[in-house]
N, C-alpha and C positions, 0 to 999 in steps of 0.2 A: 597220378597225372604227372608230366616232366617239369622241373621249375621254367623250360623254357615256357612252354606251354601255360604254366600259373602265371609268369612272366607277362606274356601278352594281353593274357583274360585282365590283368591286374592293372594293364595301360589303357583298357576300354572299360575298364570300370571305373576310372576314375572321374568322380564328377557325379555317379548315377545315383548315391542317395542324395542327393541335392536337386536333382531331377525326379527323383521316384514319384514325387506331388503332382508330376505335369505330365500333358497327355504329352509322350515324344512319339518319333518314327521309329521302324524296324531297323534292322541290324542285317551288314551280310554275314555277320558271323552267328546269326540264330534269331532268341525270340529279345535278346536285348533292346532295349526303347534309346536311341543315338540321334543325337542330332547334325553330325557331321562326318563328311567321308572326308579323310586326307586322300588325295592320290599323289604321291611322292616317290621321288628315287632314279637315278638315272648312273652312267655310267661315271660322271661327275660330282654326282649329289646323293650320294648315298642313305641308304634310307634311315639308317640307325640314326644319325646325327640329326635329320630330321622330325622325327619320332620324339627324342630327346629333350628337341629345343620346343617344340608346339605341347609336349606333355607338361611340361611346367609354364609355359606363358600361359596356355587357354586351355587346359585341363585340370593341373593342380591349382592355379592362383586363380583365372578365371569359371570354373567349373563346367567348363563345356564337355560335354560326353561325344568323343571321338573315333570313327574306326578308320585305321593304317593299313594304306596298300600299296603296294608296285603296281598293281594289273588294272592297265589303263583300260581293258574292256569292261570295267565297271563302268565307264562312261557310256551308258547306255540307258531310256529311258526307263526299264524295268528296276532299275536299280539306285537313279537318283531321283526317282519319286518316293524313296522313303526316308529323304533323309531333307532337312531343310538348308543346311550349307554345305556348301563344295570347297574346299580345300585344295590349294595344287602350288607343288613346289617341283618343277621337272623341265626337262627340257624337250625338243617334239624328237630326237633320235632314238633309236635303237641301231645295234649292230650284231647281225645276224651269223655273222662270219668269226666273229671274235673280235678281240683285242687283248694285246701283249702289256700293255701298260693302262694302268687309271683302276680306279674302284676298288682296290687293293687286292688286283688279282697279279700282283708279279709284276716283273719291270722288260725289258728287252736282256738278253743275255742270258736269261735263266734257263739251267741246266735238264734235257729230258732224256730218258732212255726207255724205250727207243724215241726217237728224238720226234716232235709233234711239227707235223706236216705245216705252211707258211697259213701264215693268218693275212687275209686280204683285207680286213680293218676297214672294211665300205660302210659307211652309216645307211639307214633306211629311214624311213619317215611314218609314223606307228599311227597317225590319226587317219582316221577314215571319214569319209562323208557322214556318216550314219552318227558317228562320234562328235563332230562335230553340231549336227544338229540336234543332240541328246542336250548338250549342255546349253546350246543356247535356247533348247527351247524349257530347260529347268530354272533358267533363268528368268525368261520374259512369261512363266507361269508364277514366278512369285519367289522364285528360291535366290538364295546369296553366293554370288563366289568372292573368294579371296584370291586371291593370284597372287606368288611371290616371286621375285628372282629371276627367274630363266626360262619363266611359264611364258615371257613372248615370243621366246624363240619356235614355237609351236606354230603360230600367225603365219609363217608363210606358206605354209602348208594346208590349209581351214580356212575359207573364205569366212563363214559363217564362226568358228572359234576367234578369228580375228576380228570380227565386228563386236564381239562380247567382251572381248578384252581389251581393245582401243586400241591397240598400239605394236610393234614388231620391234625386236631387239636390234641394233646395228652391229654392235661390237662391244668389246669390254676389255679392258687390258689388264692385266695380273693383280691379284692382290696386294691395296696399299690402302693407306689414309684416305679418306673424303671425308667432306662434310657435308650433313643433308638439311637443310633450309627448311622450316615451314612456311610454307606462303600465303596459307589461309589459315589462319587461327581463329575465324570464327564457325567449322565445320565441327558435326562432334566427334567424327574421329581425331582430330588435331588441336581440339580446344583443350588447353592448358599445358601443352605439351612445347618444350625448348629445342633449338638447335640441338643438334648431337655429334659425334665423329666416330666412325667405324672403319676399322680395318676388312674391306669387303673389295668383291669385283663391283668397279663402279660401270654398269649397264648403261650404253645411251643409247636411248629409246627414241624411235620413230612415234611421236604421239600421235593419232588421229581422229583424237575426238577436240570437243573444245574447249579452251585455255581455262573456262570458268571452272574446270572439274579438278584441276591439277591443286593440290597439297601440299606437295616437296618437291624441291630440286636437290638435286647431288653436285658438291662442284668442289675440286681437287684446289683446295684452298693455299697449296705452294705451287700454284700455277702448271702443274703438271699435266700436259694435252696429253691426246691419245690420237695419234693419227690426223683427221683432218676434220674429227669433234669436237675439238675445243677441251673445256677444263669444266664446262657443267649440262646436264643433262634434265629433263623430266625424272623424277624417282619416285611420286606416287599423284594418284586419284584415284576418283570415286565420282559413280553416277547411278541414278535410277536407269534400270533395262527393262520395259514394259513393265509388268509388275514386280520385277524383282530389283535385287542391287548389286554393282559388282565395285570391287576396290583391289586394286594393284600397289602394292609395295616392293622396291626394286632390291635393298639389301635383304641379305639369306643364304650365300655362299659358305659361313662357317657360324658353330653357337654362338660364338662371341658377339656377334653383329645382331644375329636374332634374340640374344638376351641385352644389350644395351639399356639401362633403364629406361630411359627415355620412349628408344625403339617399341620398349614391351608395352610401353599407352598406348601406343598408336594401335599395336596388332591388336590390343583386347578391345579399345576404344571401337575397330573396324569389325570385330566378331559381333560387338552389339549392335553398332548400325545397321551392318546387314542383315542382322535376323529381328530389327524393329524393337530392340529392349531399350528401357529407360538406363541409367546408370546406374544402379542396384538390382537391376535384375540379372536372374542368372538364366540358362537355357537350360 
């Protein structure tokens, strides 16, 4: 067995010994019993940092068993039914005609002999009506959904997905420091968590659910605005949806942001809450 296959298998196996005594669900990778499916990775957010960050916070530290994939066609009922939790960190675009920069694939001006044909670099939008309905049905039927960062960029292209996640991204500035203020200290996800500062993309969101579900807000404490959107935005929320639950957390462009100690508390609390576990249970 190759080293790369062994490493991937090891990542998927983290927490298996802790979960062995519990009745879990099937894995897309075979006979393993796995609780969560992570769909992540796009042109601007590679899967490696997502896997690295979540493997520490949710797998190693919490004991959550997870499958990782960048294959969005897994957002189908026949696959989702074998999991209890869907985790997503990716946007709504793909680039079928290629791109010359971003994603670690080179920059403009690269030399190629023979020369490459021109790249149109035109985005397309991947989510299908069936995939939106599958996500909605999964959560309504009792599944949990943990959405990170740029997942709200999927919302403009699918009504069902937008209804589940509850918002759409407006814009964001480049990486810069901002503060995350906890505005609901009573919710199980944010209870005992302090305000924190990260250097990340501050996403400005158009939030479309009841304000009572808001958990935290981002604010640029230096007073820097972004275009006409001001200095502050909703940055996290959680609510019941049908028989299931939804949580969205805005920070997530870098490992450093995802590993902020206070933010790690939130992510672990979110996984427990979405899975309806108490503070000591491990899925």
